[in-house]
N, C-alpha and C positions, 0 to 999 in steps of 0.2 A: 235744647235737647239733652237729657242724662248721658252717662258715659254709656247709658245701655241702650243709648238712641237708635234706632233700625231706621234707614229710611231704604223704602221700596220704588225703585224707577222702575215703571210702567207697572206701578200697583192697580191700575183701574182697570188693566187685561185681565183674560180668563184665569189665568194662573196668579197673576201679582195680588187679584182680592183674595185668592184663597191663602197666599202667603200672608200676607197682612191682617186675616181674619184670624188665622191660626197663632199667629205673635203676639197681636194687640192684648189678649189678656193678661200678658206676661212682662211686655216692655212696652216704652212710650215708639209709638208706629207711623210713621209719615211716608203716606204715598205721594209719589211725585209723577209729573206727566207734560207733555208738552201743551197741553191744553191744559188751563188752570181750573174750568169747570169741570174737565172727567175727574181729575184728582179731587176736588171736592165733592163730588157727586159720590165718588167712592167709596170716599173719606165718612161723610155720613153714612151711607149704607151699612158698614161695618162696625160703625158704633165704637164703643170704649176708650173714647176721648182720641182717636187717630186723627190725624192732621193731614193736611193738602199741602203742597207746595210745588212750583213751577221748575220744570229741567228741559233743556234743549240740550242733546249730549253733543250737538254740534257747534255749540256757542260756550269758549271755554266761562266767559261771566257767570254766563248759567250755571255752568256746573260748581264753578266756586260758592254761589249762592246757596244753591242746593246743599252741598256739603258741609255750610255752616251748623257748628254745632253735634254732627252727625259721628256716630262709633263704628255704625257698621251698616255697609251699602249690600242691596241686591239688586242685581240688573236683572231684567225681565224684560230688556229690550235690545234690537240689534246695535251695534256698535262698529261701524265699520272701519273705524280709525281706534278702537278702545279707549277713547277719551276718557270716559268716565273710569277705568281700571287704571289708566295711568294717572288720574288726580286720586286716586282713593290711594293708590299707593305714595305717593307724593308725600300727602297728609298722615303717612301709618294707620290706615283706617284698616279694620277687618271688612272682608269683601267676598262674595260670591255671586254667580253669574249661571243662569240656565241656558243661555245661549253663549256660550263661551268660544266657539268656532276656532279648535284647535287644530286645525290641520296645516297651517302654517307654523304650529310649533312641534311639528314631528321632528324636523330637522335638528332641534337642538339650540340653534343660537338664538332664536329669540327668545325660547322660554326659560334660558339661562341666562338672558338680558333682563327680563322682569322681574325674574326671581333675584336677581343680585341687588335690583332696584329695592324689592322687597324688605330685603335684609337689611340693607342701609337704613331703612326708613322704619322698620319695625312693623311693618304690615302684614298681616296674615291673611293670605289669599287661598282661598278652596275654589277652583277651577272646575265646574261643570257639576251643578246641582238640577234634582228632578229625576225622571226615570233613568233615561238613558243619552247622554251619562248622566251618574248621580247613584242612583240607588243601585243600580248595576255595577259600579265600580266597588261598594264597600262588599257587595255580595261576592265579587271577583276576591277581595281581600279575606274573606272568612273562608271560601272554598282554600283557596290558596292555602290559608294557615293550617286547616285541616290537611292537607297533601306536603306540605313542607316546599312548596314553591309552585310554579306556573310555567309550564313549555308551552302549552297550548290554552288559550281563551278564547272561546265563541260564546258573544251573545246574542241572543234572538228576542226580538218582542214583537208580540200581536198584537195589532190595533184594530179597533171597528171601524168601519168608512163613517159609521153614523156617530163617532164621536165629537164630543163640543169642543172641537180646539180652535185657537183664536186664528184670525187672520194670516197674521205675521209666522204661525206655527205651517200655515196651509201654504205659503208663500215658499219658506223655505224649503218643504217638501216638494213642491213643483219643481223649483230652480236645480234641485239635488237630481230629479232623476234624469237629466242630460248632462250632467258634469261628470267626467271621468274622476277617479280617486283613485288612491293609490291602498293596497292592503299589504299586511305582514307576513309572510307564508314560509317557514324555515330559514327565517335570518334574512330574507332578500325581500325588499319593497316591489310589487306588482301591481301593474296598471288594472281597473277592475272597474266596471258600469253598475250602476244601479239597476236592483230586479233582474240580474242577470245571476247565474249558476244556484238554480234551486234545489233547496236541500229540505227533506221530511223532519221535521223536527217535532219531537213529542211533546206538547206541553202540557201543562197539569189538567187534570180532569176540571171542568167539563169539555175542555178543550181538544185535547187528545191530538193526533196527530195534524200539522198542517204545512203546508210546502211555503218556506220561508226562502225570502232571495238579499243578496248581498246587497247591503245600504251603508252609505258613509257615515254613518254616526260615528261623533267625534272621541267617544271613549275608548275605542281601539287605538289611537294614533299615538299614545305615548306609552299604553302597556310596555312596549318592548325597553322603554327606558326606566319605567317605574316598577314593573313586576320582572323583568329579565325574559319575556316571552318572545319564543321566537315566532310562533304562528298567533296573530291576534285578527279575529274576524266577527264582523256584525251583521246581522240580518234582520230583514221587516218581513213579517207575514201581515195579509190584509184579511181581515173579515168584514164580508163573504169573501171564499176562495177564487171567484169566479173575476173577481176586482181586481185580485194580484195577477190573475194567469191575465189579464187585458192590458195591465199597466206594461208587465214584461213583454208581450207580444208589441205594444207601442214603443216600448224602448228600443227593442230587435229591431222594430222596422223605419223606425226616425219618427213617427209620427208625433210623439211627445214632443219633439221641438217646437211644435205650433203652438202647444200648451203652454210653454216655459216662456213664450213671449211675455214680455211686461204688460202690455196692455191687456192681453187675454187672462192672466193672471189675476190682473186686478178687478176683472168682470166676475170671473169665478169666483175669488174673495170674497166680493161683495155679494154676490148670491149666495153664498154658503154662510155667511154673515147676518143676510138676511132671516134663514131658515130657523125656526126653532130648534134648539139644542136638545137632543134626544136621549138624555142621560139614562134614561130607564133600560135601554139597548147597548148603550155605550159600555164596554168591557174591554182589557187588554189581561196580556199575560207575558211574563216575562221569564225567559230560561236562561242560567249561565251556565256553560261545560267548562271546567278545567281538568288536564292531564298533565300530570307530573310524574318523572319517573316511573312510566308504565302501571301507572293508576290515575284514575279518573273520580271527579265527584261531581254533582250539579246540582244547583238549588233554583226553587223556582218562587214566584211571585204571581198573585194574579187580584185584580179588582176590575172597579173602575166607577167613575172616567177615568181617562186617563190626564187630565187636568187636575184631577184632586189626588193623584199619588205624586204626579209631578210637583205640585205644592208640598205635599207632604215630605216627601225627599227635600225639598228646597229649604223648608221649616228647620225639619231635623238637623239639618247640615247649620243652619244659623244659629241653633241652638247649643250646637258644638263649640262655633266661634265664640258665641257671647258669654259662655260658662267654663272658657278658657281651657278647654280641650284640646284647642290645637295652640298649643303654649309657644311653638318656634316660628318666630317671622319668616318668610318666604312664600313662596308660589307652591302649590302644592296641588295633585290630584285627590280626590278623596279617598282612594286607596292607599294613599301615604300617611293620611293624619286621623281620617274618623276610625274610630272604636267601633267594630261592627255592634257587641252586645247592645251598650247604648243605643247608639241608632237606630237598630232594631227594635228595642223596646219603644223608641219614640214613634217608630212607624205602626207599632201594634196599637199604640194608644189612638191613634188615627186609623184605625180599623184595617190595616196592611199588615198581615205575617207572612215573613219570608220562611219556607220550608228548606231546610238543609239537610240532605239525606245523608245516609252512609256512604262511605268509601267504597268504588268498586273497584277491585284488583283486575279486573277484564275491560279496560275502557274500549267504546264504542269508537268507531273512526270516526273522526271529526272533519271537518272541511279541510285541513290541510292538506289532505288526499285529494282533492279534488283537480282533476286535471284541466278543469274551466279554468278556475284560479292561478294554476300554475303557468299556464300558458296565456295569461292577462285575458281573459275572457273571451276568447276566439271560439271556444264550445259550449257558451253557456247557454242553458235555458233548451236544449233538446229534450227534454223531459216530456 
């Protein structure tokens, strides 16, 4: 492959195929999978000379072979030990990841360690592409630039239950329902639970107001470090609304723990993947709110299905890497190195337009005032 060669690990999946299709007309693209026949079928379907390659991220020799001649790596697969990330850094490659699992980086030590390794090797790494994290981070940067900073950041994502997400995404969602996580409120880390502390969020028309619940999207983890935020929260709303209320009740009563068992998750994921995706009804909406020095502003984005938007965000990030816009070696979050105007233009080319409104000098009260969050979620979901 040339110096512009892109390897997409997991390029046969729902999002990975869309990323490959978006990049293939302009760059040499190879899709890689643990089962070579899946990669070959995906490459053939995409066309544009896309090639296939075998990769197993649990086998060091397989990773080394897959990265031969590669300049940029896009990971669309789960990496419990970050083997592909570390291999890309060791080789000084460009790298981005739609499943970054940033929680363990929040303390800073691991983040600094991989950052130092990337600076030493010359690797350029952008962690977190897709919708949240990814597009949401660049929107945060744009809104914070309007305000001159970011004291409070709240990201709210609305997804349709009928959306065509892959099995891995569904598995992640179910597991996260049962796992406590930390949120950053008023400069302090506090314990929270998924689908607790509902708040009514005004999503863009035609969606309107929806109840959105705390959810451990990983873009919130590093905002205190990258943006200096004192409060960073992420929320999820599900359409239809009754699904969100059901999930909130299941979490509160502990019933969701049964669903989170591996055997049950596997059955549900298979049934979900066997159903024909309903892209006609699948839609999403994203809202980002930022407060700084008593002023607030928000931005919105909507479209559908979510896989298309996630691929648009990832492919726009790859283009930023490929075209030298991320010139400083190291490990970065999108809000640190991705330039919003060019990024938003690339999204617009794929049918996604970010709406950036004027600044509000009288900000609404965000969830930093939530007594449920302040008390670690004990009063959650009493609405």
